[in-house]
C-alpha positions as CSV (number, residue, x, y, z in Angstrom):
1,X,32.8,131.5,234.8
2,X,29.2,132.9,235.0
3,X,27.5,129.8,236.9
4,X,24.0,131.6,236.4
5,X,24.3,131.8,233.1
6,X,25.6,128.1,232.8
7,X,23.1,126.8,234.6
8,X,20.3,129.0,233.0
9,X,21.4,127.9,229.5
10,X,21.9,124.3,230.4
11,X,18.3,124.2,232.1
12,X,16.9,126.0,229.0
13,X,18.6,123.2,226.5
14,X,17.3,120.3,228.8
15,X,13.5,121.9,229.0
16,X,13.3,122.5,225.5
17,X,14.7,119.2,224.2
18,X,12.6,116.5,226.0
19,X,14.8,113.7,224.0
20,X,17.3,114.7,226.4
21,X,14.8,113.3,229.3
22,X,14.8,110.4,227.7
23,X,18.7,109.9,227.6
24,X,18.8,111.2,231.1
25,X,16.2,108.7,232.0
26,X,18.3,105.6,230.7
27,X,21.4,106.8,232.2
28,X,19.6,107.5,235.6
29,X,18.3,103.9,235.1
30,X,21.7,102.3,234.7
31,X,23.0,104.3,237.8
32,X,20.3,103.4,240.0
33,X,20.4,99.8,239.8
34,X,16.9,99.4,241.0
35,X,18.2,100.0,244.4
36,X,15.7,98.2,246.5
37,X,16.5,97.3,250.3
38,X,14.3,95.4,252.8
39,X,16.3,93.8,255.5
40,X,13.3,91.9,257.1
41,X,12.2,90.1,254.0
42,X,13.7,86.8,255.2
43,X,13.7,87.2,258.7
44,X,11.2,84.2,258.8
45,X,12.9,81.6,256.7
46,X,13.4,79.5,259.9
47,X,9.7,78.9,260.0
48,X,9.3,78.2,256.4
49,X,8.6,74.7,255.1
50,X,11.5,73.0,253.0
51,X,9.3,72.9,250.2
52,X,8.9,76.6,250.2
53,X,12.4,77.2,250.9
54,X,13.5,75.3,247.9
55,X,10.7,77.1,245.8
56,X,11.9,80.5,246.8
57,X,15.9,79.4,246.6
58,X,15.1,78.3,242.9
59,X,13.2,81.3,242.1
60,X,15.9,83.5,243.8
61,X,18.6,82.0,241.5
62,X,16.6,82.4,238.4
63,X,15.7,86.1,239.4
64,X,19.4,86.6,240.0
65,X,20.6,85.2,236.6
66,X,17.9,87.6,234.8
67,X,18.8,90.7,237.1
68,X,22.4,90.2,235.9
69,X,21.6,90.1,232.2
70,X,19.1,92.8,232.5
71,X,21.6,94.9,234.4
72,X,24.3,94.5,232.0
73,X,22.0,95.4,229.2
74,X,20.8,98.6,230.8
75,X,24.6,99.4,231.9
76,X,25.3,99.1,228.2
77,X,22.6,101.3,226.9
78,X,23.1,103.5,229.8
79,X,26.6,104.1,228.7
80,X,25.5,105.0,225.2
81,X,23.0,107.3,226.7
82,X,25.4,109.2,228.7
83,X,27.7,109.7,225.5
84,X,24.7,110.6,223.5
85,X,23.8,113.1,226.0
86,X,27.4,114.9,225.5
87,X,27.1,114.6,221.8
88,X,23.5,116.1,221.6
89,X,24.3,118.8,223.7
90,X,27.2,119.8,221.6
91,X,24.9,120.3,218.6
92,X,21.6,121.8,220.2
93,X,24.0,124.3,222.1
94,X,25.2,126.0,218.6
95,X,21.7,125.8,217.1
96,X,18.5,126.8,219.2
97,X,16.1,125.7,216.4
98,X,17.5,122.0,215.8
99,X,15.5,119.0,217.1
100,X,17.0,115.7,217.4
101,X,15.1,112.1,217.3
102,X,15.9,109.6,219.9
103,X,17.8,107.8,217.5
104,X,19.9,110.7,216.6
105,X,20.4,111.6,220.2
106,X,21.9,108.0,220.7
107,X,24.4,108.0,217.6
108,X,27.2,109.8,219.5
109,X,27.0,107.4,222.4
110,X,26.7,104.3,220.2
111,X,29.9,105.6,218.0
112,X,31.8,106.1,221.1
113,X,30.7,102.8,223.2
114,X,33.7,100.6,223.2
115,X,36.1,103.6,223.9
116,X,34.0,104.9,226.6
117,X,34.1,101.3,228.1
118,X,37.7,101.3,227.6
119,X,38.3,104.5,229.5
120,X,36.2,103.1,232.4
121,X,38.4,100.1,232.5
122,X,41.7,101.7,232.4
123,X,40.6,104.0,234.9
124,X,38.7,102.0,237.7
125,X,39.8,98.2,236.9
126,X,43.4,98.9,239.0
127,X,41.0,100.2,242.0
128,X,38.9,97.1,241.7
129,X,41.9,94.9,241.7
130,X,43.3,96.7,244.6
131,X,40.2,96.2,246.6
132,X,39.7,92.6,245.5
133,X,43.2,91.8,246.8
134,X,42.8,93.4,250.1
135,X,39.6,91.3,250.6
136,X,41.4,88.3,249.7
137,X,44.2,89.2,251.9
138,X,42.0,89.8,254.7
139,X,40.0,86.7,254.5
140,X,43.1,84.6,253.9
141,X,44.3,86.4,257.3
142,X,41.0,85.4,258.9
143,X,41.6,82.0,257.9
144,X,44.9,81.6,258.9
145,X,44.1,83.2,262.4
146,X,41.6,80.7,262.6
147,X,43.9,77.8,262.3
148,X,46.4,79.5,264.5
149,X,43.9,80.0,267.3
150,X,44.4,76.8,268.4
151,X,47.8,76.8,268.9
152,X,48.2,80.1,270.3
153,X,48.0,80.4,274.5
154,X,47.8,84.2,274.2
155,X,44.7,85.4,272.4
156,X,45.6,89.1,272.8
157,X,48.4,88.9,270.3
158,X,46.1,87.3,267.9
159,X,43.3,90.1,268.3
160,X,46.0,92.5,268.0
161,X,47.2,91.2,264.5
162,X,43.4,91.3,263.3
163,X,43.0,94.9,264.8
164,X,46.0,95.6,262.7
165,X,44.9,94.0,259.4
166,X,41.6,95.8,259.8
167,X,43.0,99.2,260.2
168,X,45.3,98.9,257.2
169,X,42.3,97.8,255.4
170,X,40.5,100.9,256.4
171,X,43.4,103.1,255.8
172,X,43.5,101.8,252.2
173,X,39.7,102.5,251.7
174,X,40.6,106.1,253.1
175,X,43.5,106.6,250.8
176,X,41.3,105.3,247.5
177,X,38.3,107.7,248.2
178,X,39.8,110.8,247.3
179,X,41.9,108.8,244.3
180,X,38.4,107.6,243.1
181,X,37.0,111.1,243.2
182,X,39.6,112.6,241.2
183,X,39.3,109.6,238.7
184,X,35.7,110.4,238.6
185,X,36.6,114.0,237.6
186,X,39.2,112.7,235.0
187,X,36.6,110.0,233.4
188,X,33.9,112.9,233.0
189,X,36.1,115.1,230.9
190,X,37.7,112.1,229.1
191,X,34.3,110.8,227.9
192,X,33.9,114.2,226.5
193,X,37.0,114.2,224.7
194,X,35.9,110.9,223.4
195,X,32.6,111.7,222.1
196,X,33.3,115.4,221.0
197,X,37.1,115.2,219.8
198,X,36.9,111.9,218.8
199,X,40.3,110.9,220.9
200,X,41.5,107.6,221.9
201,X,41.6,106.0,225.2
202,X,44.7,106.9,226.1
203,X,44.6,110.4,224.7
204,X,41.3,111.0,226.2
205,X,42.7,110.3,229.6
206,X,45.4,112.8,229.2
207,X,43.2,115.1,227.8
208,X,40.6,114.6,230.9
209,X,43.5,115.4,233.3
210,X,44.7,118.4,231.4
211,X,41.2,119.8,231.8
212,X,40.6,119.1,235.3
213,X,44.3,120.1,236.5
214,X,44.0,123.5,234.6
215,X,40.2,124.2,235.8
216,X,40.0,122.2,238.9
217,X,38.6,125.2,241.2
218,X,35.9,126.0,238.4
219,X,35.0,122.0,238.2
220,X,34.7,121.8,242.1
221,X,32.4,124.7,242.5
222,X,30.3,123.5,239.9
223,X,29.9,120.1,241.2
224,X,29.3,121.6,244.6
225,X,26.3,123.3,243.1
226,X,25.0,120.2,241.8
227,X,25.5,118.4,245.2
228,X,23.1,120.9,246.7
229,X,20.6,120.7,243.9
230,X,21.0,116.8,243.8
231,X,20.4,117.0,248.0
232,X,17.4,119.3,247.9
233,X,15.9,117.1,245.1
234,X,16.5,113.7,246.7
235,X,14.8,114.8,250.0
236,X,11.9,115.8,247.9
237,X,12.0,112.3,245.9
238,X,12.3,110.5,249.4
239,X,9.0,112.0,250.6
240,X,7.4,110.6,247.4
241,X,9.3,107.3,247.5
242,X,8.9,106.5,251.1
243,X,5.1,105.5,250.9
244,X,6.0,103.4,247.5
245,X,8.6,101.6,249.4
246,X,5.9,100.8,252.7
247,X,3.3,99.6,250.1
248,X,5.9,97.5,248.4
249,X,6.9,95.6,251.7
250,X,3.2,95.5,253.1
251,X,2.4,92.2,252.2
252,X,5.5,90.3,253.6
253,X,5.5,92.6,256.8
254,X,1.8,91.6,257.2
255,X,2.8,88.0,257.1
256,X,5.6,88.4,259.6
257,X,3.6,90.6,262.1
258,X,0.9,87.8,261.7
259,X,3.3,84.8,262.4
260,X,2.5,83.6,259.0
261,X,4.9,82.4,256.3
262,X,6.0,84.5,253.2
263,X,4.3,83.0,250.3
264,X,5.5,83.2,246.8
265,X,2.9,85.7,245.8
266,X,4.3,88.0,248.5
267,X,7.9,87.5,247.1
268,X,6.8,88.1,243.6
269,X,5.1,91.6,244.6
270,X,8.1,92.6,246.3
271,X,10.3,92.2,243.3
272,X,7.8,93.5,240.9
273,X,7.4,96.5,243.3
274,X,10.9,97.2,243.8
275,X,11.4,97.0,239.9
276,X,8.8,99.6,239.5
277,X,10.4,101.9,242.5
278,X,13.6,101.8,240.6
279,X,11.9,102.8,237.1
280,X,9.9,105.6,239.0
281,X,12.9,106.7,240.8
282,X,15.1,107.0,237.4
283,X,12.2,108.8,235.7
284,X,11.8,111.3,238.5
285,X,15.7,111.8,238.3
286,X,16.2,111.8,234.7
287,X,15.6,116.0,234.4
288,X,18.4,116.3,237.1
289,X,20.8,113.9,235.4
290,X,20.3,115.5,232.0
291,X,20.7,118.8,233.3
292,X,23.8,118.0,235.4
293,X,25.4,116.3,232.0
294,X,24.6,119.4,229.7
295,X,26.0,121.8,232.4
296,X,29.1,119.8,232.5
297,X,29.5,119.6,228.6
298,X,28.8,123.7,228.3
299,X,31.4,124.1,231.1
300,X,33.9,121.7,229.0
301,X,33.2,123.9,226.2
302,X,34.3,127.1,228.0
303,X,37.4,125.1,229.8
304,X,38.8,124.1,226.2
305,X,38.5,127.4,224.9
306,X,37.4,127.0,221.1
307,X,35.3,124.7,219.1
308,X,36.7,122.0,217.4
309,X,35.9,120.2,214.4
310,X,33.7,117.1,214.5
311,X,31.9,114.8,212.3
312,X,28.7,116.1,213.9
313,X,26.6,118.9,212.2
314,X,27.3,121.7,212.7
315,X,31.0,121.8,212.6
316,X,33.0,124.4,213.8
317,X,36.9,125.3,214.0
């Protein structure tokens, strides 16, 4: 595989077709999840009046409910956008003069939406079940140890049991890490099989496994190249985003340092600022997101070795 030609060609497609930036923005927005952390925000809660705490609790509950609804909607649109990126690139790579509207670019992802969701559930749900069961076992063990601690005269045996349980849980996570990585690779090409070849859920997973198994070296090297590209980009992005994060925290930090209570206006400011930072971050990463998706789709075309017939124009056999 000529990686330089692949990256150049994929960049040409992304740069020429700005509609892919929009799809990359939506996909990046869903992936970012409006990440915003502030560990000091509530360090002054003990100084607040009961009325203020009640108001903040109600506001937090309302914001949490809205965030869940908005997050679910963004995830759904982001899933369709990722599918749209794949289907659009398949067409644009064959006709350099073709242009797509936003609606046309989304169509492949919308048609394949439920099958993409099905693949994600089949691949990732077992891992989440294992993690949830493991967490439940740890909490149950902690509760049982709390009860038994009153009857045990030797606390060292109790601590040894707790240490063994924690070690087992960490070992489980270490085992799941490479499995999750392998599943992520399979999922990437299974989704391409769904969007481009119109495969079913089970058939696409088998197809994704075949592609990964037959081209693992090329896939890992291409992934490594984008890890390096993403690292450099995120380092530059952090230089831009850090002043914005400081600005977002400024009102609350000023109140804390001055010994004053955090008022509702500061809380609203931080929520809105966090929301804005998430959107800015997604906008800045949209090009990288689109570029990576285009590159892996073009690589998929090389891996599969031939064009296949689809219901998207143009058609190839």
